[in-house]
MDTraj code that builds the backbone (N, CA, C; nanometers):
import mdtraj as md
import numpy as np

residues = "MET ILE ASN GLU PHE ILE GLU LYS ILE ILE VAL HIS ALA PRO GLU LYS ILE ASP GLY VAL ARG THR VAL GLU MET GLU ILE TYR LEU ASN PHE VAL GLY ARG ILE GLU LEU PRO PRO GLN GLU LEU THR ALA GLU GLU ILE LYS LYS GLN ALA GLN LYS ASP ARG GLN ARG LYS LEU ALA ARG GLU ARG TYR HIS ARG ILE LYS ALA GLY GLU TRP GLN VAL GLY ASP THR PHE LYS LYS GLU CYS ARG PHE CYS GLY LYS THR PHE GLU SER LYS GLN SER CYS ALA LEU TYR CYS SER PRO ASN CYS ARG THR LYS PHE TYR ILE SER GLN ALA ASP LYS THR ARG ARG ARG GLU CYS VAL CYS GLU ASN CYS GLY THR VAL PHE VAL ALA THR ASN LYS ASP GLY ASN TYR CYS CYS VAL ALA CYS LYS GLU GLU ALA GLU LYS GLN LYS GLN THR ALA".split()
xyz = np.array([
    [2.1257, -2.6430, 0.6185],
    [2.2054, -2.5328, 0.5688],
    [2.1454, -2.3984, 0.6118],
    [2.0124, -2.3921, 0.6177],
    [1.9470, -2.2677, 0.6577],
    [1.9791, -2.2326, 0.8022],
    [2.0027, -2.3344, 0.8853],
    [2.0357, -2.3103, 1.0257],
    [2.1654, -2.2320, 1.0417],
    [2.2529, -2.2370, 0.9447],
    [2.3795, -2.1625, 0.9512],
    [2.3547, -2.0122, 0.9458],
    [2.2460, -1.9681, 0.8839],
    [2.2174, -1.8257, 0.8691],
    [2.1405, -1.7688, 0.9878],
    [2.0750, -1.8527, 1.0659],
    [1.9917, -1.8051, 1.1770],
    [2.0761, -1.7961, 1.3031],
    [2.0765, -1.6748, 1.3620],
    [2.1479, -1.6558, 1.4880],
    [2.0597, -1.7008, 1.6043],
    [1.9343, -1.6463, 1.6093],
    [1.8412, -1.6868, 1.7151],
    [1.6993, -1.6494, 1.6751],
    [1.6049, -1.7185, 1.7386],
    [1.4624, -1.6907, 1.7198],
    [1.4017, -1.6755, 1.8581],
    [1.3337, -1.5620, 1.8802],
    [1.2686, -1.5359, 2.0089],
    [1.1178, -1.5434, 1.9873],
    [1.0527, -1.6318, 2.0644],
    [0.9070, -1.6485, 2.0567],
    [0.8483, -1.5929, 2.1852],
    [0.7614, -1.4920, 2.1719],
    [0.6999, -1.4281, 2.2887],
    [0.5748, -1.5044, 2.3316],
    [0.5249, -1.4719, 2.4493],
    [0.4039, -1.5354, 2.5026],
    [0.2840, -1.4995, 2.4144],
    [0.1909, -1.5924, 2.3975],
    [0.0733, -1.5625, 2.3139],
    [-0.0174, -1.4592, 2.3792],
    [-0.0822, -1.3785, 2.2940],
    [-0.1763, -1.2763, 2.3391],
    [-0.3064, -1.2933, 2.2621],
    [-0.4168, -1.2551, 2.3251],
    [-0.5454, -1.2563, 2.2565],
    [-0.5804, -1.1139, 2.2175],
    [-0.5913, -1.0909, 2.0876],
    [-0.6274, -0.9596, 2.0361],
    [-0.7540, -0.9773, 1.9533],
    [-0.8637, -0.9122, 1.9947],
    [-0.9939, -0.9245, 1.9286],
    [-1.0391, -1.0696, 1.9185],
    [-1.0121, -1.1487, 2.0197],
    [-1.0547, -1.2879, 2.0220],
    [-0.9682, -1.3813, 1.9404],
    [-0.8599, -1.3292, 1.8820],
    [-0.7711, -1.4110, 1.8008],
    [-0.6384, -1.4243, 1.8731],
    [-0.5917, -1.5467, 1.8871],
    [-0.4656, -1.5735, 1.9561],
    [-0.3502, -1.5433, 1.8613],
    [-0.2603, -1.4530, 1.9030],
    [-0.1451, -1.4174, 1.8212],
    [-0.0170, -1.4378, 1.9007],
    [0.0891, -1.4726, 1.8289],
    [0.2195, -1.4934, 1.8903],
    [0.3206, -1.4092, 1.8133],
    [0.3957, -1.3264, 1.8861],
    [0.4983, -1.2438, 1.8223],
    [0.6297, -1.3211, 1.8195],
    [0.6965, -1.3151, 1.7039],
    [0.8242, -1.3835, 1.6880],
    [0.9276, -1.2849, 1.6353],
    [1.0501, -1.2952, 1.6875],
    [1.1613, -1.2141, 1.6389],
    [1.2662, -1.3085, 1.5814],
    [1.3105, -1.2796, 1.4599],
    [1.4105, -1.3635, 1.3935],
    [1.5366, -1.2805, 1.3731],
    [1.6497, -1.3320, 1.4215],
    [1.7791, -1.2667, 1.4057],
    [1.8670, -1.3535, 1.3157],
    [1.9222, -1.2920, 1.2116],
    [2.0111, -1.3623, 1.1202],
    [2.1562, -1.3211, 1.1464],
    [2.2485, -1.4107, 1.1172],
    [2.3912, -1.3791, 1.1292],
    [2.4271, -1.2659, 1.0332],
    [2.5051, -1.1711, 1.0798],
    [2.5580, -1.0586, 1.0013],
    [2.4512, -0.9609, 0.9532],
    [2.3241, -0.9858, 0.9825],
    [2.2161, -0.8969, 0.9397],
    [2.1444, -0.8389, 1.0607],
    [2.1217, -0.9184, 1.1611],
    [2.0476, -0.8763, 1.2795],
    [1.9012, -0.9134, 1.2662],
    [1.8177, -0.8380, 1.3353],
    [1.6744, -0.8676, 1.3364],
    [1.6131, -0.8299, 1.2017],
    [1.5296, -0.9192, 1.1498],
    [1.4608, -0.8888, 1.0247],
    [1.3133, -0.8652, 1.0540],
    [1.2575, -0.7709, 0.9819],
    [1.1150, -0.7384, 0.9939],
    [1.0441, -0.7941, 0.8711],
    [0.9531, -0.8854, 0.8928],
    [0.8744, -0.9383, 0.7825],
    [0.7581, -0.8436, 0.7550],
    [0.7265, -0.8194, 0.6278],
    [0.6131, -0.7314, 0.5975],
    [0.4832, -0.7969, 0.6413],
    [0.3844, -0.7152, 0.6780],
    [0.2561, -0.7735, 0.7189],
    [0.1929, -0.8481, 0.6022],
    [0.1280, -0.9578, 0.6340],
    [0.0672, -1.0416, 0.5321],
    [-0.0584, -0.9750, 0.4786],
    [-0.0635, -0.9555, 0.3466],
    [-0.1810, -0.8970, 0.2831],
    [-0.2686, -1.0101, 0.2302],
    [-0.3935, -1.0103, 0.2724],
    [-0.4857, -1.1161, 0.2336],
    [-0.5628, -1.0761, 0.1083],
    [-0.5892, -1.1734, 0.0229],
    [-0.6727, -1.1490, -0.0938],
    [-0.8191, -1.1481, -0.0509],
    [-0.9053, -1.1058, -0.1416],
    [-1.0487, -1.0999, -0.1111],
    [-1.1031, -1.2389, -0.0774],
    [-1.0541, -1.3401, -0.1484],
    [-1.0992, -1.4774, -0.1226],
    [-1.0536, -1.5243, 0.0153],
    [-0.9298, -1.4914, 0.0527],
    [-0.8787, -1.5301, 0.1843],
    [-0.9533, -1.4575, 0.2957],
    [-0.9886, -1.3313, 0.2738],
    [-1.0652, -1.2551, 0.3727],
    [-1.2026, -1.3189, 0.3917],
    [-1.2639, -1.3626, 0.2810],
    [-1.3945, -1.4270, 0.2883],
    [-1.3867, -1.5584, 0.3651],
    [-1.2832, -1.6391, 0.3382],
    [-1.2660, -1.7652, 0.4095],
    [-1.2409, -1.7409, 0.5584],
    [-1.1624, -1.6368, 0.5896],
    [-1.1336, -1.6044, 0.7287],
    [-1.2611, -1.5636, 0.8020],
    [-1.3454, -1.4839, 0.7365],
    [-1.4719, -1.4426, 0.7982],
    [-1.5618, -1.5636, 0.8225],
    [-1.5642, -1.6576, 0.7268],
    [-1.6442, -1.7787, 0.7438],
    [-1.5932, -1.8621, 0.8608],
    [-1.4609, -1.8747, 0.8733],
    [-1.4035, -1.9492, 0.9862],
    [-1.4378, -1.8814, 1.1181],
    [-1.4338, -1.7477, 1.1206],
    [-1.4678, -1.6746, 1.2432],
    [-1.6128, -1.6991, 1.2834],
    [-1.7045, -1.6988, 1.1838],
    [-1.8460, -1.7259, 1.2137],
    [-1.8634, -1.8667, 1.2681],
    [-1.7973, -1.9644, 1.2053],
    [-1.8087, -2.1020, 1.2518],
    [-1.7507, -2.1177, 1.3917],
    [-1.6392, -2.0516, 1.4184],
    [-1.5766, -2.0574, 1.5509],
    [-1.6701, -1.9974, 1.6558],
    [-1.7360, -1.8859, 1.6212],
    [-1.8274, -1.8200, 1.7145],
    [-1.9481, -1.9091, 1.7445],
    [-2.0053, -1.9716, 1.6404],
    [-2.1193, -2.0608, 1.6616],
    [-2.0811, -2.1827, 1.7442],
    [-1.9635, -2.2389, 1.7174],
    [-1.9182, -2.3548, 1.7942],
    [-1.8987, -2.3168, 1.9406],
    [-1.8462, -2.1983, 1.9634],
    [-1.8258, -2.1514, 2.1012],
    [-1.9600, -2.1343, 2.1727],
    [-2.0593, -2.0769, 2.1025],
    [-2.1930, -2.0601, 2.1610],
    [-2.2555, -2.1954, 2.1941],
    [-2.2429, -2.2941, 2.1027],
    [-2.2958, -2.4275, 2.1299],
    [-2.2287, -2.4883, 2.2519],
    [-2.0973, -2.4723, 2.2612],
    [-2.0223, -2.5265, 2.3745],
    [-2.0731, -2.4670, 2.5060],
    [-2.0920, -2.3349, 2.5085],
    [-2.1377, -2.2703, 2.6320],
    [-2.2800, -2.3122, 2.6684],
    [-2.3667, -2.3323, 2.5685],
    [-2.5032, -2.3761, 2.5967],
    [-2.5045, -2.5187, 2.6515],
    [-2.4215, -2.6043, 2.5952],
    [-2.4141, -2.7415, 2.6452],
    [-2.3572, -2.7421, 2.7865],
    [-2.2543, -2.6613, 2.8100],
    [-2.1910, -2.6552, 2.9414],
    [-2.2878, -2.6012, 3.0468],
    [-2.3726, -2.5031, 3.0078],
    [-2.4684, -2.4448, 3.1017],
    [-2.5892, -2.5358, 3.1248],
    [-2.6023, -2.6417, 3.0465],
    [-2.7139, -2.7346, 3.0631],
    [-2.8361, -2.6980, 2.9819],
    [-2.8279, -2.5958, 2.8965],
    [-2.9406, -2.5581, 2.8124],
    [-2.9655, -2.6632, 2.7048],
    [-2.8610, -2.7234, 2.6540],
    [-2.8705, -2.8280, 2.5523],
    [-2.8045, -2.9546, 2.6035],
    [-2.8574, -3.0662, 2.5599],
    [-2.7960, -3.1951, 2.5870],
    [-2.7532, -3.2548, 2.4538],
    [-2.6493, -3.3327, 2.4563],
    [-2.6039, -3.3977, 2.3342],
    [-2.7138, -3.4919, 2.2864],
    [-2.7538, -3.4792, 2.1591],
    [-2.8603, -3.5615, 2.1031],
    [-2.9943, -3.4915, 2.0998],
    [-3.0081, -3.3765, 2.1668],
    [-3.1331, -3.3010, 2.1621],
    [-3.1516, -3.2413, 2.0227],
    [-3.2760, -3.2073, 1.9902],
    [-3.3041, -3.1435, 1.8622],
    [-3.2852, -2.9927, 1.8744],
    [-3.2487, -2.9321, 1.7647],
    [-3.2286, -2.7883, 1.7582],
    [-3.3462, -2.7262, 1.6837],
    [-3.3976, -2.6156, 1.7346],
    [-3.5032, -2.5426, 1.6646],
    [-3.4352, -2.4421, 1.5736],
    [-3.4594, -2.4574, 1.4435],
    [-3.3951, -2.3736, 1.3426],
    [-3.5020, -2.3110, 1.2539],
    [-3.4607, -2.2100, 1.1766],
    [-3.5498, -2.1456, 1.0812],
    [-3.4956, -2.1717, 0.9418],
    [-3.5822, -2.2154, 0.8521],
    [-3.5421, -2.2497, 0.7156],
    [-3.4935, -2.1246, 0.6432],
    [-3.3817, -2.1375, 0.5767],
    [-3.3210, -2.0252, 0.5057],
    [-3.4031, -1.9852, 0.3832],
    [-3.4802, -2.0777, 0.3271],
    [-3.5573, -2.0483, 0.2066],
    [-3.7008, -2.0052, 0.2375],
    [-3.7759, -2.0893, 0.3089],
    [-3.9184, -2.0607, 0.3298],
    [-3.9465, -1.9898, 0.4627],
    [-3.8501, -1.9883, 0.5555],
    [-3.8693, -1.9199, 0.6830],
    [-3.9449, -1.9994, 0.7873],
    [-3.9824, -2.1212, 0.7558],
    [-4.0574, -2.2060, 0.8486],
    [-3.9629, -2.2586, 0.9567],
    [-4.0097, -2.2652, 1.0814],
    [-3.9270, -2.3212, 1.1878],
    [-3.9391, -2.4731, 1.1848],
    [-3.8267, -2.5399, 1.2112],
    [-3.8228, -2.6858, 1.2095],
    [-3.7243, -2.7342, 1.3138],
    [-3.7315, -2.8618, 1.3463],
    [-3.6395, -2.9219, 1.4418],
    [-3.5444, -3.0139, 1.3680],
    [-3.4169, -3.0091, 1.4091],
    [-3.3163, -3.0919, 1.3452],
    [-3.2195, -3.1437, 1.4502],
    [-3.1652, -3.2606, 1.4267],
    [-3.0624, -3.3143, 1.5163],
    [-2.9270, -3.2516, 1.4888],
    [-2.9141, -3.1874, 1.3731],
    [-2.7883, -3.1239, 1.3358],
    [-2.7963, -2.9755, 1.3664],
    [-2.6942, -2.9235, 1.4310],
    [-2.6943, -2.7815, 1.4672],
    [-2.6664, -2.6923, 1.3478],
    [-2.6129, -2.7488, 1.2405],
    [-2.5767, -2.6686, 1.1247],
    [-2.6804, -2.6747, 1.0133],
    [-2.7969, -2.7346, 1.0372],
    [-2.9000, -2.7466, 0.9334],
    [-2.9519, -2.6080, 0.8964],
    [-2.9681, -2.5839, 0.7657],
    [-3.0151, -2.4545, 0.7181],
    [-3.1531, -2.4612, 0.6542],
    [-3.1932, -2.5800, 0.6082],
    [-3.3175, -2.5938, 0.5336],
    [-3.4056, -2.7002, 0.5985],
    [-3.5378, -2.6816, 0.5877],
    [-3.6307, -2.7758, 0.6499],
    [-3.6425, -2.9052, 0.5704],
    [-3.6097, -2.9024, 0.4406],
    [-3.6180, -3.0228, 0.3585],
    [-3.5201, -3.0124, 0.2412],
    [-3.4875, -3.1233, 0.1785],
    [-3.4019, -3.1178, 0.0593],
    [-3.4662, -3.0379, -0.0533],
    [-3.5987, -3.0371, -0.0582],
    [-3.6698, -2.9605, -0.1596],
    [-3.6426, -2.8102, -0.1427],
    [-3.6477, -2.7605, -0.0193],
    [-3.6186, -2.6189, 0.0073],
    [-3.4742, -2.5857, -0.0283],
    [-3.3835, -2.6766, 0.0030],
    [-3.2422, -2.6538, -0.0295],
    [-3.2237, -2.6405, -0.1808],
    [-3.2873, -2.7293, -0.2577],
    [-3.2774, -2.7246, -0.4035],
    [-3.3365, -2.5953, -0.4578],
    [-3.4526, -2.5565, -0.4087],
    [-3.5171, -2.4325, -0.4542],
    [-3.4299, -2.3111, -0.4223],
    [-3.3653, -2.3104, -0.3054],
    [-3.2790, -2.1983, -0.2674],
    [-3.1632, -2.1840, -0.3655],
    [-3.0959, -2.2941, -0.3961],
    [-2.9804, -2.2871, -0.4855],
    [-3.0213, -2.2540, -0.6292],
    [-3.1384, -2.2989, -0.6720],
    [-3.1875, -2.2625, -0.8046],
    [-3.2162, -2.1127, -0.8108],
    [-3.2775, -2.0581, -0.7043],
    [-3.3067, -1.9138, -0.7033],
    [-3.1777, -1.8321, -0.7006],
    [-3.0760, -1.8795, -0.6298],
    [-2.9469, -1.8087, -0.6285],
    [-2.8829, -1.8116, -0.7665],
    [-2.8920, -1.9241, -0.8364],
    [-2.8357, -1.9342, -0.9705],
    [-2.9096, -1.8423, -1.0669],
    [-3.0426, -1.8318, -1.0528],
    [-3.1194, -1.7425, -1.1393],
    [-3.0780, -1.5974, -1.1193],
    [-3.0501, -1.5589, -0.9959],
    [-3.0091, -1.4212, -0.9685],
    [-2.8778, -1.3877, -1.0373],
    [-2.7861, -1.4838, -1.0411],
    [-2.6560, -1.4560, -1.1033],
    [-2.6652, -1.4551, -1.2559],
    [-2.7641, -1.5227, -1.3140],
    [-2.7774, -1.5281, -1.4599],
    [-2.8552, -1.4110, -1.5174],
    [-2.9258, -1.3360, -1.4368],
    [-3.0087, -1.2270, -1.4881],
    [-2.9215, -1.1111, -1.5366],
    [-2.9636, -1.0530, -1.6495],
    [-2.8934, -0.9371, -1.7031],
    [-2.9924, -0.8505, -1.7789],
    [-2.9635, -0.7212, -1.7868],
    [-3.0504, -0.6299, -1.8603],
    [-3.0134, -0.6329, -2.0068],
    [-3.1160, -0.6394, -2.0922],
    [-3.0946, -0.6426, -2.2367],
    [-3.1879, -0.5420, -2.3027],
    [-3.1548, -0.5066, -2.4265],
    [-3.2394, -0.4199, -2.5074],
    [-3.2927, -0.5045, -2.6224],
    [-3.4229, -0.5015, -2.6400],
    [-3.4861, -0.5801, -2.7453],
    [-3.4354, -0.5318, -2.8808],
    [-3.3918, -0.6244, -2.9664],
    [-3.3393, -0.5889, -3.0981],
    [-3.4489, -0.5449, -3.1937],
    [-3.5733, -0.5768, -3.1618],
    [-3.6837, -0.5417, -3.2508],
    [-3.7482, -0.4093, -3.2120],
    [-3.7948, -0.3976, -3.0856],
    [-3.8684, -0.2767, -3.0462],
    [-3.7861, -0.1798, -2.9612],
    [-3.6712, -0.2235, -2.9069],
    [-3.5836, -0.1343, -2.8319],
    [-3.6173, -0.1190, -2.6848],
    [-3.7111, -0.1969, -2.6313],
    [-3.7437, -0.1869, -2.4891],
    [-3.6398, -0.2605, -2.4061],
    [-3.6199, -0.2127, -2.2848],
    [-3.5244, -0.2744, -2.1926],
    [-3.5977, -0.3816, -2.1120],
    [-3.5369, -0.5007, -2.1007],
    [-3.5972, -0.6108, -2.0264],
    [-3.4874, -0.6903, -1.9577],
    [-3.5276, -0.7786, -1.8651],
    [-3.4330, -0.8626, -1.7919],
    [-3.4358, -1.0013, -1.8527],
    [-3.3193, -1.0488, -1.8969],
    [-3.3090, -1.1815, -1.9583],
    [-3.2404, -1.2765, -1.8613],
    [-3.2846, -1.4023, -1.8619],
    [-3.2219, -1.5027, -1.7768],
    [-3.1431, -1.6044, -1.8567],
    [-3.1575, -1.6042, -1.9873],
    [-3.0803, -1.6968, -2.0696],
    [-2.9780, -1.6202, -2.1530],
    [-2.8847, -1.6913, -2.2124],
    [-2.7747, -1.6264, -2.2831],
    [-2.8180, -1.5602, -2.4136],
    [-2.9157, -1.6177, -2.4826],
    [-2.9536, -1.5647, -2.6133],
    [-3.0828, -1.4836, -2.6070],
    [-3.1068, -1.4121, -2.4995],
    [-3.2273, -1.3318, -2.4862],
    [-3.2133, -1.1997, -2.5583],
    [-3.2395, -1.1982, -2.6893],
    [-3.2254, -1.0758, -2.7680],
    [-3.3585, -1.0051, -2.7880],
    [-3.4690, -1.0721, -2.7575],
    [-3.6012, -1.0153, -2.7791],
    [-3.6808, -1.0203, -2.6493],
    [-3.7666, -0.9167, -2.6292],
    [-3.8409, -0.9063, -2.5034],
    [-3.9603, -1.0005, -2.4983],
    [-4.0139, -1.0416, -2.6126],
    [-4.1299, -1.1306, -2.6127],
    [-4.1287, -1.2164, -2.7389],
    [-4.2196, -1.3101, -2.7429],
    [-4.2284, -1.4021, -2.8571],
    [-4.2708, -1.3258, -2.9826],
    [-4.3612, -1.2269, -2.9659],
    [-4.4092, -1.1505, -3.0812],
    [-4.2942, -1.0750, -3.1485],
    [-4.2070, -1.0152, -3.0687],
    [-4.0916, -0.9436, -3.1250],
    [-3.9976, -1.0394, -3.1964],
    [-3.9802, -1.1582, -3.1414],
    [-3.8923, -1.2572, -3.2029],
    [-3.9487, -1.3028, -3.3372],
    [-4.0802, -1.3293, -3.3408],
    [-4.1439, -1.3723, -3.4652],
    [-4.1391, -1.2618, -3.5703],
    [-4.1621, -1.1376, -3.5273],
    [-4.1581, -1.0246, -3.6205],
    [-4.0176, -1.0063, -3.6784],
    [-3.9152, -1.0229, -3.5943],
    [-3.7777, -1.0113, -3.6418],
    [-3.7446, -1.1235, -3.7403],
    [-3.7958, -1.2443, -3.7154],
    [-3.7728, -1.3558, -3.8073],
    [-3.8390, -1.3327, -3.9414],
    [-3.9614, -1.2725, -3.9408],
    [-4.0309, -1.2393, -4.0657],
    [-3.9510, -1.1365, -4.1449],
    [-3.8951, -1.0364, -4.0737],
    [-3.8165, -0.9326, -4.1425],
    [-3.6908, -0.9919, -4.2045],
    [-3.6296, -1.0885, -4.1359],
    [-3.5097, -1.1542, -4.1892],
    [-3.5445, -1.2355, -4.3140],
    [-3.6625, -1.3014, -4.3136],
    [-3.7026, -1.3831, -4.4280],
    [-3.7338, -1.2978, -4.5494],
    [-3.7983, -1.1835, -4.5264],
    [-3.8307, -1.0960, -4.6382],
    [-3.7063, -1.0288, -4.6953],
    [-3.6070, -1.0048, -4.6108],
    [-3.4829, -0.9403, -4.6575],
    [-3.3965, -1.0424, -4.7241],
])
top = md.Topology()
chain = top.add_chain()
for i, resn in enumerate(residues, 1):
    res = top.add_residue(resn, chain, resSeq=i)
    for name in ("N", "CA", "C"):
        top.add_atom(name, md.element.get_by_symbol(name[0]), res)
traj = md.Trajectory(xyz[None], top)
């Protein structure tokens, strides 16, 4: 039924713009003529995914050119630098980021700690401190004990 409304569709030759292959299309509807579709607005999450795909595409292209030039052979080890400890290591996988599973675990734990940290004001003495847990209302054990004593006496 939708075909009844379409007069013609013109597909132009593909062009490469900034390394991205794009194809221009013109859609003509009966009794309306050519329609202009609004440009697609990407959300922040879609922009992030697109950037990640671009990075992966660039790395894959670099690997392809190195293999084609004879710098790498299929099955050779890759010299990489650990994302956590900075130590250089060899891996059969080109996408390896960590020298060991232990480094990978430590990296993700440190990232989680960074997201949980927040500034708090001690309810007892009023000093500002960084808390990593949800119920961090006191800056030290002494302040917590003193506050508990005050609650018991009251």
